[in-house]
C-alpha positions in Angstrom: -19.0 -137.0 -4.8 -18.4 -140.8 -5.4 -21.5 -143.2 -4.8 -19.4 -145.4 -2.7 -18.3 -143.0 0.4 -17.2 -146.0 2.7 -17.2 -149.6 3.5 -17.2 -151.8 6.6 -17.0 -155.3 7.9 -18.8 -155.5 11.4 -19.6 -158.6 13.5 -23.2 -159.6 14.2 -23.2 -161.5 17.4 -25.5 -159.7 20.0 -22.9 -160.3 22.8 -21.3 -156.9 22.1 -24.5 -155.3 23.7 -24.1 -157.1 27.0 -24.1 -155.0 30.2 -21.4 -157.6 31.7 -19.5 -157.6 28.5 -16.1 -159.4 28.0 -13.4 -156.9 27.0 -13.3 -157.8 23.6 -17.0 -157.6 23.3 -16.8 -154.0 24.7 -14.0 -153.1 22.3 -15.8 -154.5 19.2 -19.0 -152.7 20.3 -17.2 -149.2 20.5 -15.4 -149.8 17.2 -18.8 -150.6 15.5 -20.1 -147.5 17.0 -17.0 -145.6 15.7 -17.9 -146.8 12.4 -21.3 -145.6 12.5 -19.8 -142.2 13.3 -17.6 -142.2 10.3 -20.4 -143.3 8.1 -22.3 -140.2 9.1 -19.4 -138.1 8.8 -18.7 -139.4 5.1 -22.2 -138.0 4.3 -23.8 -141.5 3.8 -27.4 -141.5 2.8 -28.0 -145.3 2.6 -26.4 -148.4 4.0 -26.2 -151.2 1.5 -26.0 -154.2 3.7 -25.2 -158.1 3.4 -25.7 -160.1 6.7 -24.7 -163.8 6.8 -27.5 -164.5 9.3 -30.0 -163.7 6.7 -29.3 -166.6 4.8 -31.3 -168.1 1.8 -30.9 -171.0 -0.6 -33.1 -170.0 -3.6 -31.9 -166.7 -5.4 -31.1 -163.6 -3.7 -33.7 -162.0 -1.7 -33.8 -158.0 -1.5 -35.9 -156.6 1.3 -38.5 -154.1 0.0 -40.7 -153.4 3.0 -40.4 -149.7 3.6 -40.5 -149.9 7.4 -39.2 -152.8 9.7 -40.2 -152.5 13.2 -40.3 -155.1 16.2 -38.5 -157.1 18.6 -35.9 -159.7 17.7 -35.7 -162.7 20.2 -32.4 -164.5 19.8 -32.9 -168.4 19.4 -29.6 -169.0 21.3 -29.0 -166.1 23.8 -32.7 -165.3 24.8 -32.0 -165.7 28.4 -29.4 -163.0 28.6 -29.8 -159.2 28.6 -28.4 -159.1 24.8 -31.0 -161.7 24.1 -33.7 -159.5 23.0 -33.4 -156.3 20.8 -35.9 -153.7 19.4 -35.3 -152.4 16.0 -36.7 -149.6 13.8 -35.4 -149.6 10.1 -36.2 -147.5 7.3 -35.7 -149.4 4.1 -34.6 -147.3 0.9 -37.3 -149.0 -1.4 -36.1 -147.1 -4.5 -32.6 -148.4 -4.3 -34.0 -151.8 -3.2 -36.0 -152.2 -6.3 -33.3 -150.8 -8.5 -30.8 -153.2 -6.9 -33.1 -156.2 -7.5 -33.5 -155.1 -11.2 -29.7 -154.8 -11.6 -29.2 -158.2 -10.2 -31.8 -159.8 -12.7 -30.1 -157.8 -15.5 -26.7 -159.5 -14.6 -28.1 -163.0 -15.0 -28.9 -163.8 -11.2 -32.3 -164.2 -9.9 -33.7 -161.6 -7.3 -36.6 -161.9 -5.2 -38.3 -159.0 -3.8 -39.2 -159.6 -0.3 -42.2 -157.9 1.7 -44.5 -159.7 4.1 -45.8 -158.6 7.5 -43.6 -159.7 10.6 -40.6 -160.4 8.4 -38.0 -162.1 10.8 -35.2 -159.6 10.5 -32.1 -161.4 11.3 -29.9 -161.0 14.4 -26.9 -159.7 12.5 -28.7 -156.9 10.7 -30.6 -155.8 14.0 -27.4 -155.9 16.0 -25.3 -154.2 13.4 -28.1 -151.4 12.9 -28.7 -150.8 16.6 -24.8 -150.2 17.1 -24.2 -148.2 13.6 -27.4 -146.2 13.7 -28.8 -145.9 17.3 -30.8 -142.7 16.2 -32.2 -144.4 13.1 -30.8 -141.6 10.5 -29.8 -144.1 7.6 -31.9 -146.0 5.3 -31.2 -149.5 4.5 -30.8 -151.5 1.4 -30.6 -155.3 2.4 -29.9 -158.5 0.4 -29.8 -162.2 1.7 -26.7 -164.2 1.7 -27.3 -167.2 -0.5 -25.6 -170.3 1.0 -24.7 -171.7 -2.5 -23.7 -168.5 -4.1 -20.0 -168.7 -5.1 -17.4 -165.8 -5.6 -18.5 -164.6 -8.8 -22.2 -164.3 -7.8 -21.4 -162.5 -4.7 -19.3 -160.0 -6.6 -22.2 -159.5 -9.1 -24.5 -158.6 -6.1 -21.9 -156.1 -5.1 -21.6 -154.6 -8.5 -25.4 -154.5 -9.0 -25.7 -152.5 -5.8 -23.0 -150.0 -6.9 -24.8 -149.7 -10.3 -28.3 -149.1 -8.9 -26.9 -146.4 -6.3 -24.9 -144.7 -9.2 -28.0 -144.6 -11.3 -29.9 -142.8 -8.4 -27.0 -140.7 -7.5 -27.2 -142.2 -4.1 -24.2 -141.9 -1.6 -23.8 -145.1 0.0 -21.9 -146.9 2.7 -21.4 -150.6 2.4 -21.6 -152.9 5.3 -20.7 -156.6 5.7 -22.3 -158.1 8.7 -19.9 -161.3 9.4 -17.8 -163.1 11.7 -14.5 -164.8 10.8 -13.6 -168.0 12.2 -16.7 -169.7 13.8 -15.6 -172.1 16.4 -18.3 -171.4 18.9 -17.4 -172.4 22.5 -19.8 -175.4 23.0 -20.6 -174.7 26.7 -21.7 -171.8 28.9 -19.0 -169.6 29.9 -18.7 -166.4 31.7 -17.5 -163.5 29.5 -14.0 -163.5 30.9 -13.5 -167.0 29.7 -14.0 -166.1 26.2 -11.1 -167.0 23.7 -10.3 -168.0 20.1 -8.7 -171.4 19.5 -4.9 -170.8 18.7 -5.2 -172.1 15.0 -8.4 -170.2 14.3 -6.7 -166.9 15.5 -3.7 -167.5 13.3 -5.8 -167.8 10.3 -7.8 -164.9 11.3 -4.9 -162.7 11.6 -3.2 -163.8 8.6 -6.3 -163.2 6.4 -6.8 -159.7 8.1 -3.1 -158.6 7.3 -3.9 -159.3 3.7 -7.2 -157.5 3.8 -5.5 -154.5 5.5 -2.7 -154.6 3.0 -5.3 -154.3 0.2 -4.2 -157.6 -1.4 -7.6 -158.6 -2.8 -6.6 -161.3 -5.1 -4.5 -163.1 -2.1 -7.7 -162.9 0.0 -9.8 -164.5 -2.7 -7.2 -167.1 -3.5 -6.9 -168.2 0.1 -10.7 -167.9 1.1 -11.5 -171.4 0.6 -8.5 -173.0 2.5 -9.2 -170.4 5.4 -12.8 -171.4 5.3 -12.0 -174.8 5.8 -9.3 -174.6 8.4 -11.1 -172.0 10.5 -14.8 -173.0 10.0 -15.2 -169.5 8.7 -18.6 -167.6 8.8 -20.3 -168.5 5.5 -16.9 -169.2 3.8 -16.2 -165.4 3.9 -18.7 -165.0 1.1 -19.1 -161.4 2.2 -15.4 -160.5 0.9 -16.3 -160.9 -3.0 -19.6 -158.8 -2.3 -17.4 -156.0 -0.9 -15.0 -156.1 -3.8 -17.7 -156.0 -6.1 -19.0 -152.9 -4.6 -15.7 -151.1 -5.3 -13.8 -151.2 -1.9 -10.6 -151.3 -3.8 -11.1 -147.9 -5.2 -11.3 -146.5 -1.5 -8.0 -145.0 -0.3 -7.5 -146.6 3.0 -8.3 -149.9 4.9 -8.1 -149.9 8.6 -8.5 -152.8 11.2 -10.3 -150.9 14.1 -10.6 -154.0 16.5 -10.2 -157.9 16.5 -11.3 -160.3 19.3 -13.4 -163.3 20.4 -17.0 -163.5 20.7 -18.0 -166.7 22.5 -15.0 -168.5 20.8 -15.6 -167.0 17.2 -13.3 -164.5 15.6 -14.8 -161.0 15.2 -13.3 -158.0 13.5 -14.2 -154.3 12.7 -12.6 -153.1 9.5 -13.2 -149.7 7.8 -12.4 -148.7 4.1 -12.5 -145.1 3.7 
């Protein structure tokens, strides 16, 4: 059995959990839950994850606390029913330490992170609560360095795959990221949510390339896309995914695309 069983791109905005959800929020929520079902069906043992909402500026932090449990209070949406989330996450520490060592061996600098009351980011919490509501998976989690280029993000992905291979671990790779990030700068009702026309055109153009498995074209257009549509973390997660080996998986499917408070969000599965 190959170490990489499946990969996915999922949003990290908590609006998907709203009781009074916009139609797009509900569809994205359901697509993320379907992704979790597929990961379980694929026999995944550990989720290897990068979330753009756990961002760092020095090195690449790897979470090594065996058990992350608590409540996250969102700094923007705390007044809503989706503004507070409980989380209960088991970390695959053996893979995490191996991943950190593999990062160092490839010339980057890792930092093994473990301290009490670590502030788990909203993207990780949201994704894990939708993908894994029964807490079956273990997690290996790396930060998203704001200054990391394409090559560094690809190396992070390769290091994760190498560490999993060495342990014989069957993994699913999950990138938690939005697409265009033109947040609506006022309070709206869910039914008023929409993406700016030019941003949506760019999102769909890039998603078409992703689904067509045109990896080189996605990477070539990434910077222009980032400038034109204020893309979440300049789509740094894509070279990370490429480094883990998504191009070796047989299919790529867009499950859902739509707005979350003006931003573009998508659920993509590689199987």
